[in-house]
C-alpha positions as CSV (number, residue, x, y, z in Angstrom):
1,M,0.0,0.0,0.0
2,A,1.1,3.6,-0.8
3,N,2.3,5.4,2.5
4,Q,3.6,8.9,3.2
5,S,6.1,8.2,5.9
6,S,8.6,6.6,3.9
7,A,8.3,9.4,1.2
8,S,9.0,12.1,3.6
9,P,12.3,13.9,2.4
10,D,15.1,15.1,4.8
11,H,14.1,18.4,6.2
12,E,17.7,19.7,6.3
13,Q,17.7,19.8,2.5
14,P,18.8,23.4,1.2
15,D,15.9,25.8,0.6
16,H,16.4,25.8,-3.2
17,M,14.9,21.9,-3.6
18,F,12.2,21.3,-5.5
19,A,9.6,18.8,-5.1
20,I,6.8,18.0,-7.7
21,A,3.7,16.6,-6.4
22,I,1.2,14.7,-8.9
23,L,-2.5,14.2,-8.5
24,A,-3.5,11.0,-9.4
25,A,-6.2,9.7,-6.9
26,G,-9.2,9.9,-9.4
27,K,-11.2,7.6,-10.6
28,G,-12.0,6.8,-14.4
29,T,-15.7,7.8,-13.9
30,R,-16.1,9.9,-16.7
31,L,-14.2,7.5,-18.8
32,K,-16.8,5.0,-17.8
33,S,-14.2,2.9,-16.7
34,R,-13.4,0.6,-13.6
35,H,-10.0,1.1,-13.9
36,P,-7.7,3.9,-12.5
37,K,-8.0,7.1,-14.7
38,V,-4.3,7.8,-14.6
39,L,-3.4,4.4,-15.7
40,H,-5.3,4.6,-19.2
41,E,-2.9,4.7,-21.9
42,I,-1.8,6.8,-24.7
43,G,1.3,6.3,-26.7
44,G,2.1,3.1,-25.2
45,R,2.2,4.4,-21.6
46,P,-0.1,5.0,-18.8
47,L,-1.1,8.7,-18.7
48,L,0.8,9.0,-15.4
49,A,3.8,7.7,-16.8
50,H,4.1,10.6,-19.1
51,V,3.9,12.9,-16.4
52,V,6.3,11.2,-14.2
53,A,8.7,11.0,-17.5
54,A,8.5,14.8,-17.6
55,A,8.9,15.4,-14.0
56,R,12.1,13.2,-13.9
57,R,13.9,15.4,-16.2
58,V,13.7,18.3,-13.9
59,V,14.3,16.9,-10.4
60,P,15.5,13.4,-9.3
61,P,12.7,10.6,-8.5
62,Q,13.1,10.9,-4.8
63,N,11.7,14.4,-5.1
64,I,8.5,13.3,-7.0
65,F,5.4,12.4,-4.9
66,A,2.3,10.7,-6.8
67,I,-0.8,11.4,-4.6
68,I,-2.9,8.1,-5.2
69,G,-6.4,6.9,-4.1
70,H,-8.6,5.0,-6.0
71,E,-6.8,1.5,-6.4
72,A,-4.1,2.8,-5.1
73,E,-2.0,-0.7,-5.0
74,R,-2.5,-1.0,-8.9
75,V,-1.3,2.6,-9.6
76,E,1.7,2.2,-7.3
77,A,2.8,-1.2,-8.6
78,A,2.5,0.2,-12.2
79,L,4.9,3.4,-11.3
80,R,7.0,1.5,-8.7
81,P,9.8,1.1,-11.2
82,T,10.2,4.8,-11.9
83,G,11.5,5.2,-8.1
84,I,9.2,8.0,-7.4
85,N,7.2,8.3,-4.0
86,F,3.8,7.8,-3.0
87,V,1.2,9.4,-0.7
88,L,-2.1,7.9,-0.1
89,Q,-5.4,10.1,-0.3
90,A,-7.4,7.6,1.0
91,E,-10.6,9.6,0.9
92,Q,-10.8,11.7,-2.2
93,L,-12.1,15.2,-1.1
94,G,-10.5,17.1,-3.9
95,T,-7.4,18.5,-5.1
96,G,-6.5,20.7,-2.1
97,H,-7.3,17.9,0.2
98,A,-4.9,16.0,-1.9
99,I,-2.1,18.4,-1.2
100,M,-3.1,18.6,2.8
101,Q,-2.5,14.9,2.7
102,A,1.1,15.1,1.4
103,R,1.6,18.1,3.6
104,G,4.3,16.0,5.7
105,A,6.1,14.7,2.4
106,L,6.3,18.3,1.0
107,Q,6.9,20.9,3.7
108,G,10.7,20.3,4.0
109,F,10.9,21.6,0.4
110,A,11.0,25.4,-0.3
111,H,8.9,24.9,-3.5
112,V,6.5,22.3,-4.9
113,L,5.0,22.2,-8.3
114,V,1.6,20.4,-8.6
115,L,1.2,18.7,-11.7
116,S,-2.1,16.6,-12.9
117,G,-1.8,12.6,-13.4
118,D,-4.1,13.1,-16.5
119,V,-2.2,15.9,-18.5
120,P,0.0,13.7,-20.3
121,L,1.6,16.1,-22.8
122,I,3.1,18.3,-20.2
123,Q,7.0,18.8,-21.4
124,A,10.1,19.1,-19.0
125,Q,10.9,22.5,-20.6
126,T,7.5,24.0,-19.5
127,I,8.0,22.7,-16.0
128,E,11.6,24.3,-15.8
129,R,10.1,27.4,-17.2
130,L,7.2,27.4,-14.6
131,L,9.8,26.8,-11.9
132,D,12.3,29.6,-12.8
133,F,9.4,32.0,-13.5
134,H,8.0,31.4,-10.0
135,I,11.2,31.8,-8.0
136,D,12.2,34.9,-10.2
137,S,8.9,36.5,-9.4
138,D,9.3,35.6,-5.6
139,A,5.7,34.3,-6.0
140,A,4.0,32.5,-3.3
141,M,1.9,30.9,-6.1
142,T,2.1,30.7,-9.9
143,V,-0.5,29.5,-12.1
144,L,0.2,28.0,-15.4
145,T,-2.2,29.3,-18.2
146,A,-2.9,28.5,-21.6
147,R,-4.9,30.0,-24.6
148,P,-6.7,27.0,-26.3
149,E,-8.7,27.5,-29.3
150,D,-11.9,26.6,-27.4
151,P,-11.7,27.6,-23.8
152,T,-15.2,26.2,-22.8
153,G,-15.3,24.2,-19.6
154,Y,-12.1,25.8,-18.2
155,G,-11.6,28.4,-15.4
156,R,-10.8,31.8,-16.9
157,I,-7.8,33.7,-15.9
158,F,-8.0,37.5,-15.4
159,R,-4.7,39.7,-14.8
160,R,-3.9,42.6,-13.0
161,T,-3.6,45.9,-15.3
162,L,-1.3,48.7,-14.2
163,H,-1.5,51.9,-16.1
164,G,-3.5,50.3,-18.9
165,R,-1.1,47.4,-19.4
166,T,-1.7,43.8,-18.5
167,T,0.8,42.3,-15.9
168,D,1.7,38.9,-14.9
169,E,0.3,39.3,-11.5
170,L,-3.1,37.2,-11.1
171,E,-6.2,38.9,-10.2
172,R,-8.9,36.0,-9.9
173,I,-9.8,33.0,-11.5
174,V,-13.5,32.7,-12.5
175,E,-15.2,29.1,-13.2
176,Q,-17.1,28.6,-16.5
177,K,-20.5,28.5,-14.9
178,S,-19.6,31.8,-13.1
179,L,-18.9,34.0,-16.0
180,T,-21.1,36.9,-16.7
181,G,-21.1,39.2,-19.8
182,E,-18.0,40.0,-21.4
183,E,-15.9,37.7,-19.0
184,G,-17.1,34.6,-21.2
185,E,-14.9,36.2,-24.2
186,Q,-11.7,35.8,-22.1
187,Q,-9.6,32.9,-23.5
188,E,-6.9,32.6,-21.4
189,I,-7.6,29.4,-18.8
190,N,-6.6,27.9,-15.6
191,S,-4.5,24.7,-16.8
192,G,-4.8,23.4,-13.0
193,I,-0.9,23.3,-13.0
194,Y,0.5,25.4,-10.2
195,A,3.7,26.4,-8.3
196,F,3.9,27.1,-4.7
197,A,6.3,28.3,-1.9
198,T,6.0,25.9,0.5
199,R,5.8,28.2,3.6
200,P,2.8,30.3,2.7
201,L,0.9,27.3,1.0
202,F,1.0,25.4,4.3
203,K,0.2,28.3,6.3
204,H,-2.8,29.2,4.5
205,I,-4.1,25.7,3.2
206,D,-6.4,25.1,6.0
207,R,-8.5,28.0,5.2
208,L,-9.9,25.9,2.0
209,T,-13.4,24.8,2.5
210,T,-16.1,22.7,1.0
211,E,-18.7,25.4,0.3
212,N,-19.2,24.5,-3.3
213,A,-21.6,22.4,-5.4
214,A,-18.9,19.3,-4.8
215,R,-18.4,19.9,-1.4
216,E,-14.7,19.2,-2.1
217,F,-11.5,21.2,-1.2
218,Y,-10.4,23.1,-4.3
219,L,-6.5,24.0,-4.7
220,T,-7.5,26.6,-7.4
221,D,-9.1,28.7,-4.4
222,M,-5.4,29.0,-2.8
223,A,-4.9,32.1,-5.3
224,A,-7.9,34.0,-3.7
225,I,-6.8,33.0,-0.3
226,L,-2.9,33.8,-0.8
227,G,-3.9,37.0,-2.6
228,A,-6.2,38.3,0.4
229,A,-3.5,37.4,2.7
230,G,-1.0,39.9,0.7
231,E,1.0,37.2,-1.0
232,R,2.0,37.6,-4.8
233,V,0.2,35.1,-7.2
234,M,1.4,35.4,-10.8
235,A,0.5,33.9,-14.1
236,L,2.5,32.4,-16.8
237,A,1.2,31.3,-20.1
238,A,2.6,27.9,-21.5
239,D,4.0,28.2,-25.1
240,D,1.8,25.2,-26.5
241,S,-1.7,24.9,-25.2
242,N,-1.9,21.2,-26.1
243,E,0.5,20.7,-22.9
244,V,-2.2,21.2,-20.5
245,L,-5.0,19.3,-22.3
246,G,-6.5,16.9,-19.9
247,I,-8.5,13.7,-20.3
248,N,-12.0,13.5,-19.4
249,N,-13.8,10.9,-21.8
250,R,-12.6,8.4,-24.4
251,M,-12.6,10.9,-27.4
252,E,-10.2,13.1,-25.8
253,L,-7.9,10.0,-25.0
254,A,-7.9,9.3,-28.4
255,E,-7.2,12.7,-29.7
256,L,-4.1,13.2,-27.1
257,D,-2.8,9.8,-28.3
258,A,-2.9,11.0,-32.0
259,K,-1.2,14.2,-30.9
260,L,1.6,12.3,-29.0
261,R,1.9,9.9,-31.8
262,A,2.3,12.7,-34.5
263,K,4.8,14.2,-32.5
264,K,6.8,11.3,-32.1
265,A,6.6,10.6,-35.7
266,H,7.8,14.1,-36.4
267,E,10.7,14.1,-34.0
268,L,11.9,10.7,-35.7
269,M,11.6,12.2,-39.0
270,A,13.5,15.2,-38.3
271,A,16.4,12.6,-36.7
272,G,16.8,11.1,-40.1
273,V,13.9,8.3,-40.1
274,T,11.7,8.3,-43.1
275,I,8.2,7.2,-42.4
276,F,6.1,6.8,-45.0
277,R,2.2,8.0,-44.1
278,P,2.9,8.6,-40.7
279,G,-0.7,9.0,-39.8
280,T,-1.0,4.9,-40.7
281,C,1.9,4.2,-38.0
282,D,1.6,3.7,-34.4
283,I,4.9,4.5,-32.6
284,D,5.0,4.5,-28.8
285,A,6.7,7.1,-27.0
286,D,9.8,4.9,-26.1
287,V,10.6,3.6,-29.2
288,E,14.1,4.4,-30.8
289,I,15.0,4.5,-34.4
290,G,18.2,5.1,-36.1
291,A,19.0,7.3,-39.1
292,D,18.3,6.3,-42.4
293,T,15.8,3.5,-41.5
294,V,12.4,3.6,-43.4
295,I,9.1,2.8,-41.7
296,E,6.5,1.8,-44.4
297,P,2.6,2.5,-44.0
298,F,0.5,0.3,-41.2
299,V,3.7,-0.6,-39.0
300,Q,3.3,-0.6,-35.2
301,L,6.2,-0.2,-33.3
302,I,5.5,-1.1,-29.5
303,G,6.9,-0.7,-25.8
304,K,10.5,0.1,-25.8
305,T,11.5,-1.3,-29.3
306,K,14.6,-0.1,-30.4
307,I,15.7,-0.1,-34.4
308,G,19.2,0.6,-35.6
309,E,20.4,2.4,-38.7
310,D,19.5,1.7,-42.5
311,C,16.6,-0.9,-41.6
312,R,13.4,-1.2,-43.5
313,I,10.4,-2.1,-42.0
314,R,7.7,-3.0,-44.3
315,S,3.9,-2.6,-43.8
316,Y,1.9,-4.4,-41.3
317,S,4.2,-5.5,-39.0
318,V,3.9,-5.2,-35.5
319,I,6.9,-5.2,-33.1
320,T,6.7,-5.3,-29.6
321,N,9.8,-4.7,-27.2
322,C,12.4,-5.8,-29.7
323,E,16.0,-5.0,-30.3
324,I,17.0,-4.7,-33.9
325,G,20.5,-4.2,-35.2
326,D,21.6,-2.2,-38.3
327,G,20.7,-3.0,-41.8
328,V,17.7,-5.2,-41.2
329,L,15.1,-6.0,-43.6
330,I,11.5,-6.9,-42.0
331,K,9.2,-7.8,-44.8
332,P,5.4,-7.3,-44.5
333,G,3.3,-8.8,-42.0
334,C,6.0,-10.1,-39.4
335,I,4.9,-10.2,-35.7
336,M,7.7,-10.0,-33.3
337,E,7.9,-9.9,-29.3
338,D,10.7,-9.4,-27.0
339,S,13.4,-10.5,-29.5
340,V,16.6,-9.3,-30.7
341,I,17.4,-9.2,-34.3
342,R,21.1,-8.6,-35.2
343,N,22.9,-6.7,-38.2
344,G,22.0,-7.5,-41.6
345,A,19.2,-10.1,-40.8
346,E,16.0,-10.6,-42.9
347,L,12.8,-11.7,-41.8
348,G,9.3,-12.5,-43.5
349,P,6.9,-12.0,-44.9
350,Y,4.9,-13.2,-42.1
351,S,7.2,-14.6,-39.7
352,H,6.5,-14.9,-36.0
353,L,9.0,-14.2,-33.4
354,R,7.7,-15.0,-30.0
355,P,9.6,-14.0,-26.8
356,G,13.2,-15.0,-26.3
357,S,14.0,-15.2,-30.1
358,D,17.8,-14.2,-30.9
359,I,18.2,-14.1,-34.8
360,G,21.8,-13.8,-35.9
361,E,23.7,-11.6,-38.1
362,R,22.7,-12.2,-41.7
363,A,20.3,-14.9,-41.1
364,H,17.0,-15.4,-42.9
365,I,13.6,-16.3,-41.1
366,G,11.2,-16.8,-43.7
367,N,7.3,-16.9,-44.4
368,F,5.4,-18.6,-41.8
369,V,8.3,-19.3,-39.6
370,E,7.6,-19.4,-35.8
371,T,10.1,-19.1,-33.1
372,K,10.3,-19.0,-29.3
373,K,13.2,-19.2,-27.0
374,T,15.4,-19.8,-29.9
375,R,19.0,-18.5,-30.9
376,I,19.7,-18.5,-34.5
377,G,23.4,-18.5,-35.3
378,K,25.1,-16.3,-38.0
379,G,24.1,-16.7,-41.7
380,S,21.5,-19.5,-40.8
381,K,18.2,-20.0,-42.9
382,A,15.0,-21.1,-42.1
383,N,12.9,-20.2,-44.8
384,H,9.5,-21.5,-44.9
385,L,6.8,-23.0,-42.7
386,T,8.9,-24.0,-39.7
387,Y,8.6,-24.1,-35.9
388,L,11.8,-23.7,-33.8
389,G,11.0,-23.6,-29.9
390,N,13.6,-24.0,-27.1
391,A,16.3,-24.4,-29.8
392,E,20.1,-23.7,-30.2
393,V,20.9,-23.3,-34.0
394,G,24.4,-22.6,-35.1
395,E,26.0,-20.7,-37.8
396,G,25.5,-21.6,-41.5
397,V,22.6,-24.1,-40.8
398,N,19.9,-24.7,-43.4
399,V,16.6,-25.5,-41.9
400,G,13.9,-27.0,-44.7
401,A,10.4,-26.3,-45.1
402,G,8.2,-27.8,-42.6
403,T,10.8,-28.5,-40.0
404,I,9.3,-28.7,-36.3
405,T,11.0,-29.1,-32.9
406,C,8.8,-31.1,-30.9
407,N,9.9,-29.4,-27.6
408,Y,6.7,-29.9,-25.4
409,D,5.7,-33.5,-24.1
410,G,2.7,-32.3,-22.0
411,V,4.7,-31.8,-19.0
412,G,8.0,-30.1,-19.5
413,K,9.9,-28.5,-22.4
414,Y,13.2,-29.8,-24.0
415,P,16.0,-28.3,-25.9
416,T,16.9,-29.0,-29.3
417,F,20.5,-28.2,-30.5
418,I,21.4,-27.8,-34.2
419,E,25.3,-27.3,-34.4
420,D,27.3,-25.2,-37.2
421,G,26.7,-26.2,-40.7
422,V,24.1,-28.8,-40.4
423,F,21.4,-29.4,-43.5
424,V,18.0,-30.2,-42.2
425,G,15.9,-31.5,-44.9
426,S,12.2,-30.4,-45.4
427,D,9.4,-31.8,-43.4
428,T,11.7,-33.0,-40.4
429,T,10.3,-33.4,-37.0
430,L,13.2,-33.1,-34.3
431,V,12.0,-34.7,-31.0
432,A,13.9,-33.0,-28.0
433,P,16.0,-33.5,-26.4
434,V,18.1,-34.0,-29.5
435,R,21.4,-32.5,-30.8
436,L,22.5,-32.6,-34.4
437,G,26.4,-32.7,-34.8
438,R,28.1,-30.3,-36.7
439,G,28.1,-30.6,-40.6
440,S,25.5,-33.3,-40.4
441,Y,22.5,-33.9,-42.8
442,V,19.0,-35.0,-41.9
443,G,17.2,-36.4,-44.9
444,A,13.7,-35.1,-45.9
445,G,10.9,-36.5,-44.1
446,S,12.8,-37.7,-41.1
447,C,11.6,-38.3,-37.5
448,I,14.6,-37.8,-35.4
449,T,14.5,-39.1,-32.0
450,E,18.4,-39.8,-31.4
451,D,21.5,-37.6,-31.4
452,V,23.1,-37.3,-35.0
453,P,26.8,-37.5,-34.9
454,E,29.1,-35.0,-36.4
455,D,29.3,-35.3,-40.4
456,A,26.5,-38.0,-40.3
457,L,23.6,-38.6,-42.4
458,A,20.6,-39.3,-40.6
459,I,17.2,-40.9,-42.1
460,G,14.4,-41.4,-39.9
461,R,11.5,-42.8,-42.1
462,G,9.7,-46.0,-43.2
463,R,11.2,-47.6,-46.3
464,Q,9.4,-47.0,-49.8
465,V,8.0,-49.8,-51.8
466,N,7.2,-49.6,-55.4
467,K,4.7,-52.1,-56.4
468,P,4.9,-52.1,-60.7
469,G,1.6,-51.9,-62.3
470,W,-0.5,-51.6,-59.4
471,A,-2.3,-48.4,-60.2
472,A,-3.2,-49.5,-63.9
473,E,-4.5,-52.7,-62.4
474,R,-6.5,-50.5,-59.8
475,R,-8.0,-48.3,-62.5
476,A,-9.1,-51.5,-64.5
477,E,-10.8,-52.8,-61.5
478,Q,-12.7,-49.8,-60.9
479,Q,-13.8,-49.4,-64.5
480,K,-15.4,-53.0,-64.2
481,S,-17.4,-52.3,-61.2
482,T,-19.0,-49.4,-62.7
483,K,-20.4,-51.2,-65.7
């Protein structure tokens, strides 16, 4: 379970230290989902993981606190590998209440930046810019604002004017339903992202009330509370309004996923990758691709896939968490997961690499070939209609069409070893555990149940018998029976 005590920082840290609190306790109510809202995915990552990734580029993970509530165990388990801290908001009574629950973890820092766990496009540069502006302004609170094309639904920002000029000081925030007259024409909105000096924040946070329709403590109300206390409250506009977009329904989830994937494709193309018709390709946020690689239409690159330089990934291939070397050709329709493909290899069309496959340099894995937990050596080939499971295949091996490693007996799985230079004839069944010695041959149509010595020929099939004239006699008998 998430906890607060283990997350508390050293209170002797220098005052310039920053903390980042991420509000992540909500349900998926408006998404019509039983799952935590922040675990819904765009770009191959949970929403919260995108926010954490941006935060980690600004402060170390021990300075990041995710405030979790709904299905806290699931959220913590999903984000635990990031090294951040977790604070439990057992009862969700609003954004202000969330920060109240994190008081013990945050008050030892001089400043805290509050992010939303469902605003996944926020960038590290924007976080840094907000913190710098907040410090330079000597503000108690700084609100990150934006000017989207359609501000409907957002609280509006009204800045102070001085001698007829608009300043960076915040005068008030007016919620959508409270706008009157010309106020409705205001385009600048409250993003829900804030920077606070922790001393004035926690000095005054207990003045928050639940006197509103939702009966919740709203962190937004701190702007008015701090302003009334004579503290400085500032506003800083984000350069890109897309960064502050949140997710409230499935349509917005899809829209932000499309924005994120388009941005990823543009970054890759700017770095020297060719992507034909990028709108048809799904490329996850953590994917890496080297220069001069070509991605054809309708390709999916998922998870932490890494592709080298001068590769070509042809249409309709789906590649998940794979490491691909330089100069690799992936022909159409290949399905690959948790595998390694080394320099100069060729796969497909319609190859299936299941987890644990390791395809060597200049090896060929052809159409309708399936591998699992199998290493294929340098220059080896399995070009047609073959299954290789729990196998070690050496260098320069030729595996004929229709070959099968029988690695499972209903209880356990057993290895097949095919040493360098072996030739396996078509339609061969290799019953594991079995070893084919270096340079050996296996005759087509064989069922191999015993080890084959080095340089030997193995034939494991029934002897052919020819009966001269048998077919002619059979046809004659059939003709008589039909008269």
